[in-house]
mmCIF file as Biopython writes it, N, C-alpha, C and O atoms, coordinates in Angstrom:
data_model
#
loop_
_atom_site.group_PDB
_atom_site.id
_atom_site.type_symbol
_atom_site.label_atom_id
_atom_site.label_alt_id
_atom_site.label_comp_id
_atom_site.label_asym_id
_atom_site.label_entity_id
_atom_site.label_seq_id
_atom_site.pdbx_PDB_ins_code
_atom_site.Cartn_x
_atom_site.Cartn_y
_atom_site.Cartn_z
_atom_site.occupancy
_atom_site.B_iso_or_equiv
_atom_site.auth_seq_id
_atom_site.auth_asym_id
_atom_site.pdbx_PDB_model_num
ATOM 1   N N  . UNK A ? 1  ? -7.114  -12.102 11.023 1.0 0.0 1  A 1 
ATOM 2   C CA . UNK A ? 1  ? -6.462  -13.025 11.921 1.0 0.0 1  A 1 
ATOM 3   C C  . UNK A ? 1  ? -7.531  -13.714 12.764 1.0 0.0 1  A 1 
ATOM 4   O O  . UNK A ? 1  ? -8.458  -13.065 13.250 1.0 0.0 1  A 1 
ATOM 5   N N  . UNK A ? 2  ? -7.403  -15.005 12.933 1.0 0.0 2  A 1 
ATOM 6   C CA . UNK A ? 2  ? -8.349  -15.757 13.740 1.0 0.0 2  A 1 
ATOM 7   C C  . UNK A ? 2  ? -7.684  -16.221 15.021 1.0 0.0 2  A 1 
ATOM 8   O O  . UNK A ? 2  ? -6.466  -16.390 15.071 1.0 0.0 2  A 1 
ATOM 9   N N  . UNK A ? 3  ? -8.481  -16.427 16.051 1.0 0.0 3  A 1 
ATOM 10  C CA . UNK A ? 3  ? -7.942  -16.880 17.320 1.0 0.0 3  A 1 
ATOM 11  C C  . UNK A ? 3  ? -9.054  -17.298 18.254 1.0 0.0 3  A 1 
ATOM 12  O O  . UNK A ? 3  ? -10.193 -17.525 17.846 1.0 0.0 3  A 1 
ATOM 13  N N  . UNK A ? 4  ? -8.693  -17.393 19.513 1.0 0.0 4  A 1 
ATOM 14  C CA . UNK A ? 4  ? -9.632  -17.777 20.555 1.0 0.0 4  A 1 
ATOM 15  C C  . UNK A ? 4  ? -9.562  -16.737 21.655 1.0 0.0 4  A 1 
ATOM 16  O O  . UNK A ? 4  ? -8.475  -16.353 22.086 1.0 0.0 4  A 1 
ATOM 17  N N  . UNK A ? 5  ? -10.712 -16.283 22.108 1.0 0.0 5  A 1 
ATOM 18  C CA . UNK A ? 5  ? -10.765 -15.300 23.187 1.0 0.0 5  A 1 
ATOM 19  C C  . UNK A ? 5  ? -10.285 -15.945 24.480 1.0 0.0 5  A 1 
ATOM 20  O O  . UNK A ? 5  ? -10.671 -17.066 24.811 1.0 0.0 5  A 1 
ATOM 21  N N  . UNK A ? 6  ? -9.442  -15.224 25.203 1.0 0.0 6  A 1 
ATOM 22  C CA . UNK A ? 6  ? -8.941  -15.680 26.502 1.0 0.0 6  A 1 
ATOM 23  C C  . UNK A ? 6  ? -9.213  -14.589 27.520 1.0 0.0 6  A 1 
ATOM 24  O O  . UNK A ? 6  ? -8.742  -13.461 27.371 1.0 0.0 6  A 1 
ATOM 25  N N  . UNK A ? 7  ? -9.963  -14.919 28.543 1.0 0.0 7  A 1 
ATOM 26  C CA . UNK A ? 7  ? -10.272 -13.956 29.591 1.0 0.0 7  A 1 
ATOM 27  C C  . UNK A ? 7  ? -9.014  -13.613 30.362 1.0 0.0 7  A 1 
ATOM 28  O O  . UNK A ? 7  ? -8.284  -14.504 30.794 1.0 0.0 7  A 1 
ATOM 29  N N  . UNK A ? 8  ? -8.757  -12.324 30.539 1.0 0.0 8  A 1 
ATOM 30  C CA . UNK A ? 8  ? -7.577  -11.847 31.258 1.0 0.0 8  A 1 
ATOM 31  C C  . UNK A ? 8  ? -7.977  -10.775 32.245 1.0 0.0 8  A 1 
ATOM 32  O O  . UNK A ? 8  ? -8.943  -10.042 32.032 1.0 0.0 8  A 1 
ATOM 33  N N  . UNK A ? 9  ? -7.229  -10.693 33.321 1.0 0.0 9  A 1 
ATOM 34  C CA . UNK A ? 9  ? -7.347  -9.571  34.250 1.0 0.0 9  A 1 
ATOM 35  C C  . UNK A ? 9  ? -6.223  -8.610  33.924 1.0 0.0 9  A 1 
ATOM 36  O O  . UNK A ? 9  ? -5.060  -9.010  33.865 1.0 0.0 9  A 1 
ATOM 37  N N  . UNK A ? 10 ? -6.557  -7.344  33.711 1.0 0.0 10 A 1 
ATOM 38  C CA . UNK A ? 10 ? -5.550  -6.319  33.437 1.0 0.0 10 A 1 
ATOM 39  C C  . UNK A ? 10 ? -5.680  -5.209  34.467 1.0 0.0 10 A 1 
ATOM 40  O O  . UNK A ? 10 ? -6.735  -5.030  35.077 1.0 0.0 10 A 1 
ATOM 41  N N  . UNK A ? 11 ? -4.601  -4.469  34.652 1.0 0.0 11 A 1 
ATOM 42  C CA . UNK A ? 11 ? -4.596  -3.315  35.543 1.0 0.0 11 A 1 
ATOM 43  C C  . UNK A ? 11 ? -4.500  -2.073  34.675 1.0 0.0 11 A 1 
ATOM 44  O O  . UNK A ? 11 ? -3.611  -1.960  33.831 1.0 0.0 11 A 1 
ATOM 45  N N  . UNK A ? 12 ? -5.423  -1.138  34.888 1.0 0.0 12 A 1 
ATOM 46  C CA . UNK A ? 12 ? -5.436  0.099   34.116 1.0 0.0 12 A 1 
ATOM 47  C C  . UNK A ? 12 ? -4.759  1.218   34.879 1.0 0.0 12 A 1 
ATOM 48  O O  . UNK A ? 12 ? -4.878  1.327   36.099 1.0 0.0 12 A 1 
ATOM 49  N N  . UNK A ? 13 ? -4.038  2.058   34.124 1.0 0.0 13 A 1 
ATOM 50  C CA . UNK A ? 13 ? -3.417  3.247   34.690 1.0 0.0 13 A 1 
ATOM 51  C C  . UNK A ? 13 ? -4.262  4.458   34.327 1.0 0.0 13 A 1 
ATOM 52  O O  . UNK A ? 13 ? -5.434  4.548   34.695 1.0 0.0 13 A 1 
ATOM 53  N N  . UNK A ? 14 ? -3.658  5.379   33.605 1.0 0.0 14 A 1 
ATOM 54  C CA . UNK A ? 14 ? -4.346  6.601   33.204 1.0 0.0 14 A 1 
ATOM 55  C C  . UNK A ? 14 ? -5.463  6.292   32.213 1.0 0.0 14 A 1 
ATOM 56  O O  . UNK A ? 14 ? -5.308  5.439   31.339 1.0 0.0 14 A 1 
ATOM 57  N N  . UNK A ? 15 ? -6.583  6.987   32.352 1.0 0.0 15 A 1 
ATOM 58  C CA . UNK A ? 15 ? -7.723  6.815   31.451 1.0 0.0 15 A 1 
ATOM 59  C C  . UNK A ? 15 ? -8.332  8.165   31.131 1.0 0.0 15 A 1 
ATOM 60  O O  . UNK A ? 15 ? -8.313  9.083   31.950 1.0 0.0 15 A 1 
ATOM 61  N N  . UNK A ? 16 ? -8.872  8.270   29.924 1.0 0.0 16 A 1 
ATOM 62  C CA . UNK A ? 16 ? -9.698  9.411   29.556 1.0 0.0 16 A 1 
ATOM 63  C C  . UNK A ? 16 ? -10.861 8.859   28.748 1.0 0.0 16 A 1 
ATOM 64  O O  . UNK A ? 16 ? -11.039 7.641   28.710 1.0 0.0 16 A 1 
ATOM 65  N N  . UNK A ? 17 ? -11.640 9.676   28.119 1.0 0.0 17 A 1 
ATOM 66  C CA . UNK A ? 17 ? -12.803 9.206   27.391 1.0 0.0 17 A 1 
ATOM 67  C C  . UNK A ? 17 ? -12.499 8.384   26.154 1.0 0.0 17 A 1 
ATOM 68  O O  . UNK A ? 17 ? -13.393 7.724   25.624 1.0 0.0 17 A 1 
ATOM 69  N N  . UNK A ? 18 ? -11.251 8.408   25.675 1.0 0.0 18 A 1 
ATOM 70  C CA . UNK A ? 18 ? -10.889 7.718   24.438 1.0 0.0 18 A 1 
ATOM 71  C C  . UNK A ? 18 ? -9.894  6.584   24.615 1.0 0.0 18 A 1 
ATOM 72  O O  . UNK A ? 18 ? -9.920  5.621   23.849 1.0 0.0 18 A 1 
ATOM 73  N N  . UNK A ? 19 ? -9.027  6.676   25.597 1.0 0.0 19 A 1 
ATOM 74  C CA . UNK A ? 19 ? -7.939  5.710   25.738 1.0 0.0 19 A 1 
ATOM 75  C C  . UNK A ? 19 ? -7.755  5.290   27.189 1.0 0.0 19 A 1 
ATOM 76  O O  . UNK A ? 19 ? -8.097  6.017   28.121 1.0 0.0 19 A 1 
ATOM 77  N N  . UNK A ? 20 ? -7.198  4.082   27.348 1.0 0.0 20 A 1 
ATOM 78  C CA . UNK A ? 20 ? -6.840  3.570   28.675 1.0 0.0 20 A 1 
ATOM 79  C C  . UNK A ? 20 ? -5.437  2.992   28.601 1.0 0.0 20 A 1 
ATOM 80  O O  . UNK A ? 20 ? -5.082  2.326   27.629 1.0 0.0 20 A 1 
ATOM 81  N N  . UNK A ? 21 ? -4.654  3.248   29.616 1.0 0.0 21 A 1 
ATOM 82  C CA . UNK A ? 21 ? -3.314  2.689   29.715 1.0 0.0 21 A 1 
ATOM 83  C C  . UNK A ? 21 ? -3.403  1.357   30.467 1.0 0.0 21 A 1 
ATOM 84  O O  . UNK A ? 21 ? -3.940  1.305   31.574 1.0 0.0 21 A 1 
ATOM 85  N N  . UNK A ? 22 ? -2.879  0.279   29.870 1.0 0.0 22 A 1 
ATOM 86  C CA . UNK A ? 22 ? -2.812  -1.012  30.541 1.0 0.0 22 A 1 
ATOM 87  C C  . UNK A ? 22 ? -1.419  -1.120  31.143 1.0 0.0 22 A 1 
ATOM 88  O O  . UNK A ? 22 ? -0.423  -1.133  30.420 1.0 0.0 22 A 1 
ATOM 89  N N  . UNK A ? 23 ? -1.350  -1.197  32.469 1.0 0.0 23 A 1 
ATOM 90  C CA . UNK A ? 23 ? -0.045  -1.226  33.140 1.0 0.0 23 A 1 
ATOM 91  C C  . UNK A ? 23 ? 0.441   -2.636  33.427 1.0 0.0 23 A 1 
ATOM 92  O O  . UNK A ? 23 ? 1.637   -2.839  33.632 1.0 0.0 23 A 1 
ATOM 93  N N  . UNK A ? 24 ? -0.459  -3.622  33.449 1.0 0.0 24 A 1 
ATOM 94  C CA . UNK A ? 24 ? -0.033  -5.014  33.594 1.0 0.0 24 A 1 
ATOM 95  C C  . UNK A ? 24 ? -1.148  -5.943  33.141 1.0 0.0 24 A 1 
ATOM 96  O O  . UNK A ? 24 ? -2.317  -5.559  33.093 1.0 0.0 24 A 1 
ATOM 97  N N  . UNK A ? 25 ? -0.766  -7.174  32.807 1.0 0.0 25 A 1 
ATOM 98  C CA . UNK A ? 25 ? -1.732  -8.177  32.393 1.0 0.0 25 A 1 
ATOM 99  C C  . UNK A ? 25 ? -1.686  -8.523  30.925 1.0 0.0 25 A 1 
ATOM 100 O O  . UNK A ? 25 ? -2.373  -9.446  30.487 1.0 0.0 25 A 1 
ATOM 101 N N  . UNK A ? 26 ? -0.877  -7.790  30.139 1.0 0.0 26 A 1 
ATOM 102 C CA . UNK A ? 26 ? -0.726  -8.054  28.707 1.0 0.0 26 A 1 
ATOM 103 C C  . UNK A ? 26 ? 0.749   -8.085  28.344 1.0 0.0 26 A 1 
ATOM 104 O O  . UNK A ? 26 ? 1.583   -7.454  28.993 1.0 0.0 26 A 1 
ATOM 105 N N  . UNK A ? 27 ? 1.049   -8.836  27.291 1.0 0.0 27 A 1 
ATOM 106 C CA . UNK A ? 27 ? 2.390   -8.840  26.720 1.0 0.0 27 A 1 
ATOM 107 C C  . UNK A ? 27 ? 2.395   -7.949  25.486 1.0 0.0 27 A 1 
ATOM 108 O O  . UNK A ? 27 ? 1.359   -7.773  24.844 1.0 0.0 27 A 1 
ATOM 109 N N  . UNK A ? 28 ? 3.542   -7.388  25.153 1.0 0.0 28 A 1 
ATOM 110 C CA . UNK A ? 28 ? 3.671   -6.539  23.970 1.0 0.0 28 A 1 
ATOM 111 C C  . UNK A ? 28 ? 3.213   -7.291  22.726 1.0 0.0 28 A 1 
ATOM 112 O O  . UNK A ? 28 ? 3.585   -8.446  22.520 1.0 0.0 28 A 1 
ATOM 113 N N  . UNK A ? 29 ? 2.405   -6.632  21.898 1.0 0.0 29 A 1 
ATOM 114 C CA . UNK A ? 29 ? 1.952   -7.202  20.636 1.0 0.0 29 A 1 
ATOM 115 C C  . UNK A ? 29 ? 0.654   -7.991  20.717 1.0 0.0 29 A 1 
ATOM 116 O O  . UNK A ? 29 ? 0.111   -8.376  19.681 1.0 0.0 29 A 1 
ATOM 117 N N  . UNK A ? 30 ? 0.138   -8.245  21.922 1.0 0.0 30 A 1 
ATOM 118 C CA . UNK A ? 30 ? -1.133  -8.966  22.031 1.0 0.0 30 A 1 
ATOM 119 C C  . UNK A ? 30 ? -2.278  -8.081  21.569 1.0 0.0 30 A 1 
ATOM 120 O O  . UNK A ? 30 ? -2.246  -6.866  21.765 1.0 0.0 30 A 1 
ATOM 121 N N  . UNK A ? 31 ? -3.286  -8.684  20.958 1.0 0.0 31 A 1 
ATOM 122 C CA . UNK A ? 31 ? -4.455  -7.946  20.513 1.0 0.0 31 A 1 
ATOM 123 C C  . UNK A ? 31 ? -5.528  -8.010  21.585 1.0 0.0 31 A 1 
ATOM 124 O O  . UNK A ? 31 ? -5.644  -8.996  22.313 1.0 0.0 31 A 1 
ATOM 125 N N  . UNK A ? 32 ? -6.318  -6.935  21.670 1.0 0.0 32 A 1 
ATOM 126 C CA . UNK A ? 32 ? -7.309  -6.804  22.730 1.0 0.0 32 A 1 
ATOM 127 C C  . UNK A ? 32 ? -8.685  -6.585  22.128 1.0 0.0 32 A 1 
ATOM 128 O O  . UNK A ? 32 ? -8.858  -5.747  21.243 1.0 0.0 32 A 1 
ATOM 129 N N  . UNK A ? 33 ? -9.645  -7.325  22.603 1.0 0.0 33 A 1 
ATOM 130 C CA . UNK A ? 33 ? -11.044 -7.132  22.233 1.0 0.0 33 A 1 
ATOM 131 C C  . UNK A ? 33 ? -11.632 -6.184  23.273 1.0 0.0 33 A 1 
ATOM 132 O O  . UNK A ? 33 ? -11.900 -6.586  24.405 1.0 0.0 33 A 1 
ATOM 133 N N  . UNK A ? 34 ? -11.831 -4.933  22.890 1.0 0.0 34 A 1 
ATOM 134 C CA . UNK A ? 34 ? -12.181 -3.900  23.865 1.0 0.0 34 A 1 
ATOM 135 C C  . UNK A ? 34 ? -13.661 -3.817  24.194 1.0 0.0 34 A 1 
ATOM 136 O O  . UNK A ? 34 ? -14.016 -3.425  25.305 1.0 0.0 34 A 1 
ATOM 137 N N  . UNK A ? 35 ? -14.527 -4.171  23.269 1.0 0.0 35 A 1 
ATOM 138 C CA . UNK A ? 35 ? -15.971 -4.080  23.502 1.0 0.0 35 A 1 
ATOM 139 C C  . UNK A ? 35 ? -16.655 -5.362  23.024 1.0 0.0 35 A 1 
ATOM 140 O O  . UNK A ? 35 ? -17.374 -5.341  22.025 1.0 0.0 35 A 1 
ATOM 141 N N  . UNK A ? 36 ? -16.437 -6.480  23.729 1.0 0.0 36 A 1 
ATOM 142 C CA . UNK A ? 36 ? -17.038 -7.745  23.284 1.0 0.0 36 A 1 
ATOM 143 C C  . UNK A ? 36 ? -18.544 -7.763  23.518 1.0 0.0 36 A 1 
ATOM 144 O O  . UNK A ? 36 ? -19.046 -7.112  24.433 1.0 0.0 36 A 1 
ATOM 145 N N  . UNK A ? 37 ? -19.249 -8.503  22.694 1.0 0.0 37 A 1 
ATOM 146 C CA . UNK A ? 37 ? -20.685 -8.678  22.894 1.0 0.0 37 A 1 
ATOM 147 C C  . UNK A ? 37 ? -20.904 -9.730  23.982 1.0 0.0 37 A 1 
ATOM 148 O O  . UNK A ? 37 ? -19.954 -10.358 24.450 1.0 0.0 37 A 1 
ATOM 149 N N  . UNK A ? 38 ? -22.139 -9.912  24.372 1.0 0.0 38 A 1 
ATOM 150 C CA . UNK A ? 38 ? -22.491 -10.927 25.365 1.0 0.0 38 A 1 
ATOM 151 C C  . UNK A ? 38 ? -22.237 -12.340 24.841 1.0 0.0 38 A 1 
ATOM 152 O O  . UNK A ? 38 ? -22.237 -13.296 25.617 1.0 0.0 38 A 1 
ATOM 153 N N  . UNK A ? 39 ? -22.024 -12.479 23.545 1.0 0.0 39 A 1 
ATOM 154 C CA . UNK A ? 39 ? -21.802 -13.789 22.938 1.0 0.0 39 A 1 
ATOM 155 C C  . UNK A ? 39 ? -20.341 -14.230 23.007 1.0 0.0 39 A 1 
ATOM 156 O O  . UNK A ? 39 ? -20.019 -15.358 22.634 1.0 0.0 39 A 1 
ATOM 157 N N  . UNK A ? 40 ? -19.459 -13.354 23.478 1.0 0.0 40 A 1 
ATOM 158 C CA . UNK A ? 40 ? -18.036 -13.686 23.574 1.0 0.0 40 A 1 
ATOM 159 C C  . UNK A ? 40 ? -17.700 -14.025 25.018 1.0 0.0 40 A 1 
ATOM 160 O O  . UNK A ? 40 ? -17.977 -13.252 25.935 1.0 0.0 40 A 1 
ATOM 161 N N  . UNK A ? 41 ? -17.095 -15.201 25.205 1.0 0.0 41 A 1 
ATOM 162 C CA . UNK A ? 41 ? -16.636 -15.621 26.521 1.0 0.0 41 A 1 
ATOM 163 C C  . UNK A ? 41 ? -15.295 -16.327 26.352 1.0 0.0 41 A 1 
ATOM 164 O O  . UNK A ? 41 ? -14.810 -16.484 25.232 1.0 0.0 41 A 1 
ATOM 165 N N  . UNK A ? 42 ? -14.703 -16.748 27.450 1.0 0.0 42 A 1 
ATOM 166 C CA . UNK A ? 42 ? -13.419 -17.440 27.399 1.0 0.0 42 A 1 
ATOM 167 C C  . UNK A ? 42 ? -13.537 -18.672 26.506 1.0 0.0 42 A 1 
ATOM 168 O O  . UNK A ? 42 ? -14.386 -19.530 26.745 1.0 0.0 42 A 1 
ATOM 169 N N  . UNK A ? 43 ? -12.695 -18.768 25.481 1.0 0.0 43 A 1 
ATOM 170 C CA . UNK A ? 43 ? -12.703 -19.904 24.578 1.0 0.0 43 A 1 
ATOM 171 C C  . UNK A ? 43 ? -13.488 -19.712 23.289 1.0 0.0 43 A 1 
ATOM 172 O O  . UNK A ? 43 ? -13.479 -20.599 22.435 1.0 0.0 43 A 1 
ATOM 173 N N  . UNK A ? 44 ? -14.168 -18.578 23.122 1.0 0.0 44 A 1 
ATOM 174 C CA . UNK A ? 44 ? -14.932 -18.303 21.911 1.0 0.0 44 A 1 
ATOM 175 C C  . UNK A ? 44 ? -13.991 -18.053 20.736 1.0 0.0 44 A 1 
ATOM 176 O O  . UNK A ? 44 ? -13.018 -17.311 20.873 1.0 0.0 44 A 1 
ATOM 177 N N  . UNK A ? 45 ? -14.267 -18.657 19.590 1.0 0.0 45 A 1 
ATOM 178 C CA . UNK A ? 45 ? -13.488 -18.388 18.373 1.0 0.0 45 A 1 
ATOM 179 C C  . UNK A ? 45 ? -13.778 -16.975 17.908 1.0 0.0 45 A 1 
ATOM 180 O O  . UNK A ? 45 ? -14.935 -16.555 17.877 1.0 0.0 45 A 1 
ATOM 181 N N  . UNK A ? 46 ? -12.736 -16.236 17.543 1.0 0.0 46 A 1 
ATOM 182 C CA . UNK A ? 46 ? -12.894 -14.852 17.094 1.0 0.0 46 A 1 
ATOM 183 C C  . UNK A ? 46 ? -12.042 -14.608 15.858 1.0 0.0 46 A 1 
ATOM 184 O O  . UNK A ? 46 ? -11.087 -15.336 15.589 1.0 0.0 46 A 1 
ATOM 185 N N  . UNK A ? 47 ? -12.404 -13.577 15.115 1.0 0.0 47 A 1 
ATOM 186 C CA . UNK A ? 47 ? -11.638 -13.151 13.952 1.0 0.0 47 A 1 
ATOM 187 C C  . UNK A ? 47 ? -11.473 -11.633 14.057 1.0 0.0 47 A 1 
ATOM 188 O O  . UNK A ? 47 ? -12.460 -10.910 14.192 1.0 0.0 47 A 1 
ATOM 189 N N  . UNK A ? 48 ? -10.230 -11.151 13.995 1.0 0.0 48 A 1 
ATOM 190 C CA . UNK A ? 48 ? -9.955  -9.717  14.070 1.0 0.0 48 A 1 
ATOM 191 C C  . UNK A ? 48 ? -10.073 -9.098  12.685 1.0 0.0 48 A 1 
ATOM 192 O O  . UNK A ? 48 ? -9.707  -9.714  11.685 1.0 0.0 48 A 1 
ATOM 193 N N  . UNK A ? 49 ? -10.586 -7.879  12.637 1.0 0.0 49 A 1 
ATOM 194 C CA . UNK A ? 49 ? -10.693 -7.114  11.390 1.0 0.0 49 A 1 
ATOM 195 C C  . UNK A ? 49 ? -9.719  -5.963  11.444 1.0 0.0 49 A 1 
ATOM 196 O O  . UNK A ? 49 ? -9.331  -5.510  12.520 1.0 0.0 49 A 1 
ATOM 197 N N  . UNK A ? 50 ? -9.328  -5.496  10.278 1.0 0.0 50 A 1 
ATOM 198 C CA . UNK A ? 50 ? -8.481  -4.297  10.189 1.0 0.0 50 A 1 
ATOM 199 C C  . UNK A ? 50 ? -9.327  -3.071  10.233 1.0 0.0 50 A 1 
ATOM 200 O O  . UNK A ? 50 ? -8.804  -1.958  10.170 1.0 0.0 50 A 1 
#
């Protein structure tokens, strides 16, 4: 799937070393880029992998 990166502010709830709960700032079904490189900014074209 291809798209464009959009900078968002999210609020995190519970966290551990593997997972974080997002309590607000996302809609159901949206995909998240969790560890972007320095080359990714708002508006950068991206492609998601399975």
